[in-house]
N, C-alpha and C positions, 0 to 999 in steps of 0.2 A: 479620579476616573480614567480608565484605561485608555490609552491612546490608541484608537483603530488603526493605526497604521502601524503599529506594532504587531497587530494581527497577523497570523501567516496566512488568512484568508484574504488579505488585502496584499501579500507580496506580488500578485500576478494579476492580470486581466481576468474575468470568467471565461470558462472554456465556451466554445459555442456547442448547443446541444448536439449529441452524436447523429442524429437524423441530420441535420443541415450539414454537419462536416461529411457525411457518405455523400449526400447527394452534390456537395461541391468537389469532391474527390471523382466521382462518376463524369461531372462536368468537363473535369480534367483531362479525364482519362478518353472524352471524346475529340478533344483539340487537336488538330494538326500540328507535331511538332511544339514549337513555343509560340506559335500564332494561336488567335482568337477563333479561327475558323472551325466550323464543326464538320468530321468526319463524316457524321449521320447524313448531314446536310447533302453534302457531296454525292455520297451515294444514293440518296433519294434523287436527285437531280439528274444524275447518268442513267437512272432506272428510267425516269420519265422520258431522256432523251431516246434510249433504246425503243420503250415502248410506241413512242412517237413514230420512230422511223420505221418499225416493224406494221404499223397502221396504215402508213404511208403506201410501203409495197404491198400490201393486201389490196389498198384503193388501186393502185397501177397495175396490179394483176387483173382487175375487173375493169380496166380502160377508165376509172372514174377520176384518176390524177392524172395533172397535165404539169408538163416542166414549168416551173416557177412558183409552186406552191408554197404557201409559208404555214409556219406552227402557229400556235397560240400566241398569243402576245405576254401572258404569263410566264409560259415556259422560254420564249425569249428573253424575258427579263432576267430569269433566272440562269441562264446559259449565260448571260452577259456579266450577272456577277461571279460566276465562276471564272468566266476569262478574267475579270479584274483580277480574282483570287489567284489565279495561275502565276501572277507575278513573283507573289511570294516563293523564294526558294523551298521551304519545307512543304508547301501546297505541291510545288512543281515534282518533287520527290515522293510524296504520299501516292497523285496520281499516275506516277511509273510505276510505283510498287504495286498499286493497284490495277494495273494494267491499262490505263486509261487510254494510252497511245494505241493499242488494239482495237479500243471501243470507237475512239473517234476518227480512226482510218475506217472501221467498217463502215459508221455513219458518212464519211464523205464520199466512200464508194457508192452506198445506197440511196444517200438522200438527193431529192430533185428541189428541196427548198435552199436558194441561193444563201439565205441570210444563216441557216442553220450550217452550211458548208463553211461559210465564212468566218462563222465562232468557232467553229472545230478547229481550223486551220489557224485561227489567231491564238487560241489556247494550246496548240503543239508549239507556235512560234513564241511565245512564253516560255513555254518548258524546255526549249533547246537552248535557252540563255542559261541553264544549268548546265556546267559540263558534263555531269555524270548522265543526263536523260538526254543530252544531244549524243553523244557518242552512242547509247541505246537505240535511238531512233534512228540515227545513221546506218545503223548496222541490221537495220531491219530493211531487207532490199525492197520488199513488197512494199512498205509504207513508203520508201522514198519514192517508187517509180509510181505509186497513188499521188502523192505530191507534185512530183513533175508533171504529172498528166494534165494537171490543173492548170497549167501553163495555156492548154487549147481553151480555157474557159473564156466566156465572155461576158461575165459578170466582173466590173471593174472592182469592188470591194474583196472579193476572193482573190483576185489577183494580187492586189496590193499586201494581203494577206501572206499569201503564196510566195511571193519574191522575198519578202520581208524573212520568212523563216530559212527559205533558201541563202539567202544573204549573211545570217546570221552562222549557219551552218557552214559556209564558205570561210567564213572569216575565223573558225575553229580550226587550228594547223592540225590538229588531232584525227579531224574527218574530213577535211578539204577534200581530198584526193578521190575519197569515195563519191562525194558531191560531182566533183569536176568529171570523174569518168561515166555519171550517170547522165550528166547534162550533155556529155559528147556521144554519149550512146544513143541518144534521142536524136533522131536525123531532122526532127522540125522543131528543134531549140532556137536555132538561129532565124528561121522563118516566124516565129510566133514572136520572138523580141522586135525584129524589125517591123512586123506588122503592127504591134502596140505603139512603137516609136512612130511609126508613119499617121496613125490613126487616132490614137487616144488624145481626148482633150482633157482628162482626169489629171491635173498637176501632181497628185501624190502618188499615182500609178507610173506617172513618167518619171519621176523622181525613183521610186523603188525600183522601176526596170534598169533604170540608168547605173545605180548603186551595184545592181546585181551584174550586169554586165562589166563595169568598170573592174569588179572583183574577180571575175571569170578570166579578163583577158590579162589582168595584172598576175595571175599567179599561172597560167600557162602559155608561154611563148608562141608554141604551134597553134595554138588555138586562135591566139591573138591575130597569127600571121594569116591563119586560114578565115577568120571572119572579117578580116579588114579589106572589104571589097569595095565597090563602089555604090553599091545599092545599100551596104550598111550605113556608109558615109552620108547617102542621102536622106536615109531613115534618120539618123542623128540629127541632121541639120533641120528637118520637118519637127522632132522633139525640142530644138531648141527655140524655133520660132514660136513653138506654143508655148514656151514658159518665158519667152521673153530675154532681154539681153543684158538687163539689169544685174549687179551683184547678188547672187543668191546661192543658198547652198545647193540648188537645183543644177544652175547654171555651173558651180565650181566643178560638180562630179561629171558633165557634160564635156566640159571643156579639157579634162583630164582623160575621159577617155578617148578625144581626139588625140590628145599627146600620145597616149599609147599605141594608137592606130598608126602615128607618123613614125614610130619606132620600126615599123616594118616596111618593107620594099613594096610590095602590094598596097601597104596603106598610104604611102607617099603619092604612089601613081594614082590611086582612089583621089586622094586630096587635090592634087594638081589636076585633074580632070574636073574637078567640081570647085574649082577654086573661086570661079564668079559667085557662087554662091556662097562657099566657104569664108569668104573674107567679110561677108555682111555680118556674121554674127560676131567675129574679130575686131572690126573695126568699130562696130556698135558697143560693142563693151568697155573697148579703151577710150573711146569718145567719152561714155559715161564714167570712167575713172578720171579721165582729164576735163571734165566738165567746168570745175572750177581753177583758179589761177594756182591756188595750193592744192597739191595732189595729197591726199590721205590713202596711204598704203596698209594702215593695220586693217588686218581682216580679210585683205585682197590679194595677199603675196601668194597662195598658192594658184589661185585662178590666173594671176599675171605670170607667172612661173608657165602655166599650162598653153594659154594664149602667145605668148611669144615665141615659146619652145616651137609651136606648131607653124608660126609664121617664119621663124628662122630656118626650118626644114624647108620648107616648099618654097621659099626664097634661093636657097641654095640647090634645089632641085630642078629649075626651070628658069631659062633665061627670059622668057615671055612674061613670067611673074615678077623676075628679078627688075624689068624694064617697069612693069605696070608699079611696083612699089615706088621705086625711085622716082617715076613722074608725078606722085601724090605727095606733096609737102606736109600733110598732115600726118603721113606717117614718122617724119622724124620730129615733128611737133610732139606727138605722143611719148616718142620713146625718151626724149631731153626731158619733159615734164614729169615723167616718171623716175628717170634717171637722178633728176637733182635732188628730191628728198631722200632718195634711195643710197646716194652718196654719203650723205650727213650720217644716216642710221648705220652704213658699213664702218664709219670711220668709229662710230661709238663701241659697235660690235668687235672691232679689232684692236681695243685697248687691252693690253697686256693683262692676262688673269692675275699676275703677282700684286698688281695694284688693288685690284679687286680684294684680294684674302688680307693686304696689308690693312684696308679700308675695314672688314669683317672684324679683325683684329684689335683695332681701335676703338670699333664699337663695343665689344662685348668687354673690354679694359674698363672702359667708362661707363658701362650701363649698371642700374642699380640693380638689388636682388630681385625685384619685381619686375623688371623689365621683360617683354616678350621678347623672341629671337627674332630677326629682322632676315637676315640673310642665309643663316644655317642654321641648322638644327642645334640647341644648344644641349649639354650633357645631363642627364636627367639626374638628379640627386636624391638623397634621402630627404632633404627638405620639401621637396618638390613632389615626390612620388610616392616615399613611402610614410611613415608615421613619425611626423614633425618631434625632432628631439631624442627621438629614439634610439636613433644610431642604426635602424633597421636598413637594409640595403633596399635600393629602388625596385619597384615590380620589373619583371622579365615575362616576355611571352614564352611560349616553349622551346622556341626555337634559340632562346638565349638573347633574340634582339631587344633594346630598350624600347619602352613605350616611349611614345611623344603626345604631346597636347594637340588637339585640333588647331590650334594655328601653327605648330610647327609640320604638322601634315599640310595644312594650307601653303605654307612657304614654299614647301618641296614642290608641291603639285604647280604651284606658280612659277616656280623655277624651271618645273621640267619643259613645261607650256612656253617659258620664254627663250629655252634653247632651241625647240620645234622650230617656231617663229624665225628665230635666229638662222636657224639653217635654212630656211625658204627665202629670207631676204639674202643670205649670202648666195644662194642658187640663182634667183632673180638676178643678180648683179653678174654673174656671169654667164648668164642667156643674153642679157642686154648688151654685154660687152662682146658677147660673139657675133650678136646681129648688127651691130654698129661697125664691128671690123669687116665684117662681111659685105656691109653697104658701100664702106669706104674702099675698099678691095676692089669692089665690081666696077664702082665709079672710075676707079684708076684705071683698071682694064681696057675701058672703052673710051677712056680720054683721048682725045686725037692728039696726034704729033703737034701739029701747027693751029692755032688759033688765029683765025682773020681779024679783022678790024672789029672794033667793040658791037658796032651796029649789027655786024653779022653772026654773033657767037649766040648758039643756044645752050644756054647752061641748064643742068638738070636742075627740076624744081626743088630738090631737098637740099641741094649746094645753094640754090638762089636763096631758100629760106634761111639758111644757116649765115648767109652774107646781110640779108636787109632786115629781116624778121625776128631772128633769134636774139633773145638778150645774152649779152656780154657773159654773164656768169654760167649760163647754160651751156655756153659753147666751151668756157672752161671744163666745165664737167664733162664734156665729151672728150676734150683732149686729155684730160686726166684719166678718165677710163680708157681710152686708146691705149695710153702710154703704160697703165698697168697691165694691159692684157697683152702687150708685145714682150715677146722672148726679149731679153738682153743680149742672148749671144745669137740672134737671128741676124740673118742678111739685110741689109739695108734697104733692098728693094722690098721686103717683107714686114718693115716698119710701118704701120698703119699711121702713125701721126706723121712722118715723112711723106707719105701719099697724101694725106689732106694738106699739108703744106704746098705740096707741087700742084693739086687740083686748083687751090687757091691763086697759084701765082698762074697756072696755064690759062685759067677762065677770067684772068683780071680781077679776082675778088678782093677788092683792097681792103675792106673792112674786117673779113674774115682771115686775110694774110697778116692784119695789122694784130688780131687778137691771139693768133698761133705765135707770132714774134714775142708776144709779151706775157706767154706762159711759160715759166721756170719748167725744162726738161730734164729728165735726169740726166742724160748725156747730152747737156745743152751745147755744147762747142761743137761736138763731132755731127751730130744730126742736122744743127741750123747750118754747117756750113757745105753739109752733102745734099740738102734740100734747097739749094739754090735755086736762083732763078733759070 
């Protein structure tokens, strides 16, 4: 009997009926790019939206339409589906080719339905995540003006989507100048932002507004100087009060705005004028960080950089504020509680890279063939990326760059994130060093030439804390940080370790003097001999 498998009819699977194949090709032709989304459905939804807005306009002309009207729930649901779909790059580009941004812009101008306006802005906000679409929308001056005019809206959800869209565009270096100019040309931009910060109780809106403001001030120094007013500081303080003082993404961005403001002369004046209110979020945040005996710094390094940078600036700017800070022992306690774990982290970061490289080489040489790369991407070979045993070279992309496995990409991302975190830890260490130096120098400048009997001594509380309540290890961290921050070629009178030693001796702080005397200095003999009684 003939083997059926030898028959040519069984060499391949049966072909689908021609009608089915034709319908499948038609379905694929209706798809947007490589996605499963239907062009026909998108056309249909946009047409329904246009018809609804036209109908709304007719009612408005007949005085039958009131502000705040909503469209049908079915159309809202379809628009929300389109909103979700617009996150897809192929859909965003298709909408752009279909001139959807003109349609959506027209709807935003005409519609009185807050939900419709919110969804249309949200769709545009997704579309601008695609670089090509972002450039096209940004070059449409009429649409940019329409979107910025929405900052006058009193609908929180519309404002959330508006600020999100504007922030994404500001982050795009190709078009950021266009949006900066447009914002600066609108005379009420600053007024609207201050109003929202002062009056909104919507946490998401406060967050999006702060992100937008942060990017604006970061991109334009002149605008930062112009907007760094006492009224803006007051508005920001009200916004911080609303979101709370615990570590959060929202607090981080608010603190960074304060830091940007503190880089301008007008901003420093505003912060000094509002110090009694400004110190509340700064101290409450630091108190939260230092709530437990062992301070965890991971994830808080950026917020700490911003808060302590602001504190350092206003300390240096006002004698009254400097006096206030040294009168509160908690300030020194917070700084040293943060400095203690930070010092250990800095020592790890400063390990020479050559040691790490040697470690990587040893790991590579001892790893087996199937080991995944750990610290560095492993060179792709024919066994891993080509055809096994064929001797064919590994695949390369169009630019000739070798393809790496998901694990290798993850390792690289982790490495990049670690480098960024380390940068902020190093910056935080420098900020704390600078603030501690300033405090010691200020204490030294107001130190009396003669100190009366012990019963009549008035010791600044921060020094009393160091002498009586601060652990020996934290005082050592302080001395080491001051030592590292001191220029070895500086004159002795500017040496902050010598100043601290003089302060301890002048105020007769025996325990503090003893700790200082037992900490090895880099220039041990010279400094100790010149900081004598």
